[in-house]
Structure formats: C-alpha cells, structure tokens
C-alpha positions as MATLAB code, in Angstrom:
seq = 'MISDLIERWHRGWIAADGLTSEYRDGFLVVHVNRPNRKYEWIATDDAAIAEIAKVVAATEEPNWLSVPTLAPVKVAAAIEEAGLIVARPDETFMRCALDEHPQFDPPTGYAVEVTRDPIIGVRVLGANGEQAASGLMAVVGEDAVAHRIETSAEHRRRGLGSVVMGTLAWEAVKCGARTGLLFSSTEGVHLYRRLGWERISDLVVAKNKAV';
ca = [
     -12.176  -20.296   -9.173;
      -9.896  -17.275   -8.694;
     -11.904  -16.189   -5.650;
     -11.370  -19.564   -3.949;
      -7.635  -19.460   -4.653;
      -7.380  -15.904   -3.332;
      -9.103  -16.977   -0.117;
      -6.618  -19.823    0.226;
      -3.637  -17.578   -0.538;
      -4.770  -15.025    2.052;
      -4.931  -17.663    4.778;
      -1.299  -18.553    4.100;
      -0.190  -14.925    3.963;
      -1.677  -13.986    7.332;
      -0.194  -17.148    8.851;
       3.260  -16.304    7.463;
       3.145  -12.716    8.734;
       1.231  -13.334   11.972;
      -1.672  -11.124   10.883;
      -5.437  -11.287   11.333;
      -8.274  -10.594    8.912;
     -12.006  -10.045    8.809;
     -14.877   -9.493    6.395;
     -16.067   -5.894    6.437;
     -19.280   -5.188    4.524;
     -18.607   -8.354    2.558;
     -15.029   -7.398    1.669;
     -11.912   -9.224    2.859;
      -9.710   -6.950    5.004;
      -6.303   -7.868    6.434;
      -5.041   -6.022    9.526;
      -1.482   -5.155    8.475;
      -0.938   -2.401   11.084;
       2.174   -0.850    9.548;
       2.841    2.899    9.357;
       2.191    3.076    5.603;
      -0.445    0.344    5.454;
      -3.077    0.022    8.147;
      -5.292   -2.397    6.245;
      -5.036   -4.282    2.983;
      -8.345   -4.849    1.266;
      -8.331   -7.882   -1.010;
     -10.871   -8.248   -3.789;
     -11.640  -11.919   -4.279;
     -12.476  -11.073   -7.902;
     -12.950   -7.938  -10.003;
     -16.753   -8.021  -10.223;
     -17.331   -5.299   -7.619;
     -14.111   -3.371   -8.137;
     -15.722    0.058   -8.431;
     -17.540   -0.406   -5.128;
     -14.579   -1.659   -3.105;
     -12.224    0.935   -4.649;
     -14.546    3.758   -3.557;
     -14.667    2.352   -0.023;
     -10.866    2.178    0.221;
     -10.439    5.639   -1.346;
     -12.744    7.147    1.291;
     -10.814    5.770    4.279;
      -8.634    8.172    6.262;
      -5.830    5.823    7.325;
      -3.229    4.526    4.816;
      -4.848    1.536    3.116;
      -4.063   -0.673    0.143;
      -6.193   -2.672   -2.276;
      -5.152   -5.814   -4.180;
      -7.269   -7.009   -7.096;
      -6.728  -10.294   -8.971;
      -8.003   -9.894  -12.523;
      -7.817  -11.096  -16.105;
      -8.403   -7.502  -17.294;
      -5.702   -5.420  -15.542;
      -6.002   -2.337  -17.778;
      -9.742   -2.101  -17.167;
      -9.321   -2.644  -13.430;
      -6.545   -0.036  -13.162;
      -8.755    2.516  -14.887;
     -11.665    1.780  -12.535;
      -9.401    2.047   -9.505;
      -8.029    5.418  -10.573;
     -11.514    6.716  -11.348;
     -12.519    5.837   -7.779;
      -9.680    8.005   -6.432;
      -6.976    5.433   -5.687;
      -3.371    5.469   -6.884;
      -2.194    2.406   -8.797;
       1.091    1.447   -7.130;
       1.867   -1.852   -8.850;
      -0.158   -2.535  -12.015;
       1.599   -5.678  -13.198;
       2.053   -8.240  -10.441;
       1.069  -11.879  -10.978;
      -0.884  -14.457   -8.960;
       0.731  -17.886   -9.438;
       0.474  -21.524   -8.360;
       2.473  -24.727   -8.595;
       2.135  -28.460   -7.966;
       4.688  -28.726   -5.173;
       5.533  -32.401   -5.623;
       6.785  -31.538   -9.127;
       8.899  -28.596   -8.003;
      12.596  -28.900   -8.965;
      15.218  -29.091   -6.219;
      18.659  -27.510   -6.246;
      21.824  -27.876   -4.232;
      23.462  -24.641   -3.110;
      26.532  -23.476   -5.056;
      29.982  -24.106   -3.623;
      30.596  -21.890   -0.608;
      26.926  -21.641    0.416;
      24.906  -23.571    2.999;
      21.143  -23.961    3.504;
      19.452  -23.513    6.876;
      15.843  -24.632    7.463;
      13.634  -23.697   10.427;
      10.002  -24.437   11.345;
       8.162  -22.421   13.995;
       5.696  -23.608   12.494;
       6.251  -21.364    9.461;
       8.917  -22.870    7.216;
      11.919  -20.586    6.908;
      14.837  -21.113    4.531;
      18.088  -19.155    4.586;
      21.040  -19.549    2.256;
      24.208  -18.517    4.060;
      27.430  -17.334    2.492;
      30.949  -18.410    3.408;
      31.129  -15.897    6.255;
      27.722  -16.834    7.628;
      25.981  -13.843    6.107;
      22.408  -14.247    4.827;
      22.543  -14.366    1.043;
      18.954  -15.384    0.288;
      15.847  -16.303    2.250;
      12.151  -17.067    2.110;
       9.143  -18.218    4.094;
       6.353  -20.666    3.357;
       3.202  -21.104    5.425;
       1.356  -24.415    5.143;
      -2.410  -24.247    5.630;
      -4.057  -27.591    4.912;
      -2.858  -28.722    1.485;
      -1.793  -25.215    0.441;
       1.593  -23.585    0.954;
       2.035  -19.835    0.450;
       5.498  -18.493   -0.382;
       6.352  -15.137    1.163;
       9.274  -12.709    1.376;
      11.495  -14.445   -1.155;
      14.659  -12.327   -1.234;
      18.244  -12.475   -2.480;
      20.825   -9.912   -1.373;
      22.095   -7.765   -4.231;
      25.687   -8.967   -3.939;
      24.610  -12.624   -4.180;
      22.256  -12.456   -7.153;
      22.603  -14.412  -10.425;
      23.950  -17.469   -8.631;
      20.740  -19.507   -8.529;
      20.091  -18.865   -4.845;
      16.422  -17.990   -5.420;
      15.947  -21.401   -7.011;
      17.636  -23.035   -4.025;
      15.300  -21.219   -1.622;
      12.148  -22.061   -3.585;
      13.096  -25.690   -4.109;
      13.855  -26.177   -0.428;
      10.652  -24.448    0.656;
       8.600  -26.614   -1.709;
      10.201  -29.831   -0.486;
       9.717  -28.934    3.167;
       6.079  -27.976    2.499;
       5.402  -31.330    0.794;
       6.769  -33.077    3.889;
       4.184  -31.096    5.886;
       1.331  -32.325    3.658;
       1.066  -29.429    1.206;
       0.256  -30.081   -2.440;
      -0.384  -26.673   -4.015;
       1.909  -23.666   -3.864;
       0.478  -20.141   -4.144;
       2.175  -16.757   -4.325;
       1.913  -13.154   -5.468;
       4.900  -12.254   -7.631;
       6.500   -8.963   -8.566;
       7.407   -8.380  -12.205;
      11.028   -9.254  -11.422;
      10.127  -12.570   -9.757;
       7.844  -13.952  -12.468;
      10.690  -15.131  -14.688;
      12.238  -17.155  -11.856;
       8.967  -18.766  -10.856;
       8.067  -19.678  -14.432;
      11.408  -21.427  -14.854;
      10.590  -23.418  -11.729;
       7.215  -24.560  -13.078;
       4.870  -22.020  -11.510;
       1.915  -21.019  -13.675;
      -0.033  -17.777  -13.894;
      -3.523  -17.748  -12.403;
      -4.238  -14.080  -13.065;
      -2.762  -10.628  -13.117;
      -2.764   -8.595   -9.915;
      -3.297   -4.849   -9.629;
      -2.229   -3.219   -6.360;
      -3.354    0.300   -5.389;
      -3.211    2.609   -2.406;
      -5.256    5.522   -1.146;
      -3.943    9.084   -0.935;
      -3.235    8.774    2.789;
      -0.247    6.499    2.057;
];
C-alpha cells in the first residue's frame, strides 16, 4: 500500500517541479539536476533498503535517498551502515481526503491569489503586496500533491499556512482530485494534523558524501 502511494506522490512532485524520472535497476530515480542534488532515489518501501543505499552511496555526483518506513530507527541505521549520511530522520508521509479539508478566509489585511498553469499556485499577499505565504499543488488524476508550502518569518502565527492549504485543497477538488499527498517536515506536521491530514508512514532522508 505504501509503495502505491509513494508512486502516486512522486508523479505529483515531478509535475509540480517540472522534473522527470526513470527506473534504474528497478529503483525509482528523479532527475533533480540541482548543484547539491543531481538525483533523488526514492525507495517505494524499505524492503531493499540496504541494496539501494549502497547504490546511492557509491555514486560520485551529489545524490539523495528518501525512504518511507514504519521502522525509521532501523532504516536510519541501515542507511548509515551503507555509507550514507542521514540528513532528515524524522519527516512524515501524509494524506488527506480533500473534500473534507477545512477552508479559511485570510486575516484582515491579507488577500489570496490563485493561479493555474496547470499547477495550482496559491499566494497570500500582505497589505503592501508582499508575498506572505505560498504553496503549490499538482493534480494527477484523482491525487493532488502539495509542494513548497511556505510562510515568511515575519508573517507566521497568523493562520496563513491554513489559508494556503485550504485554498489549494478546494482548487484541487474543483480539478477532480480526491486524495491529497505530501511529505512533511517535523515543523509542518502539527499544522497538517490540525487540518485533518493523517500519517501514512515516517520518512527518512539521506544523502551521499558528495553532497
């Protein structure tokens, strides 16, 4: 079940970021092509973690590995034994029924801007037109993947993240999406849980020594 959801999440991520992917020796590889991350290898489960971790550790370019798992401590140990560096040991893979997602009006002094190109983009603008919060959501079939959810430091603790997520969810439902998927940092989990998102699994993210 997790492997299917990871496949679905990855399709939304590459759509949101304009990336491509391939299967290499049976492993899912996303072409990120950034200076500190050439490829991101994504384990669709943790069954073959030792094998994929050794492959990523042996590569010369800067590469990352993301592993969804219900046993993060065990996976982190296996990753380190293979020669990788655990960069983020405690991220979370989450999902939500989008038609049940709560909606929020922006606080006084803020306005919401929505774009579709075809990726759904939401920006919350402050009184002077500055970007206070933003996010993207890519709809692929009945799935919608949230990406780059951000709130500027000077605008935090005003509920703007909830405004962004609620607007993204509503716009995605209008495009035919039913299930929301995302990878969350430790800081974001509390927001998403309040909005009705549920944990699918933990997520361990590692990098090789070339990064």
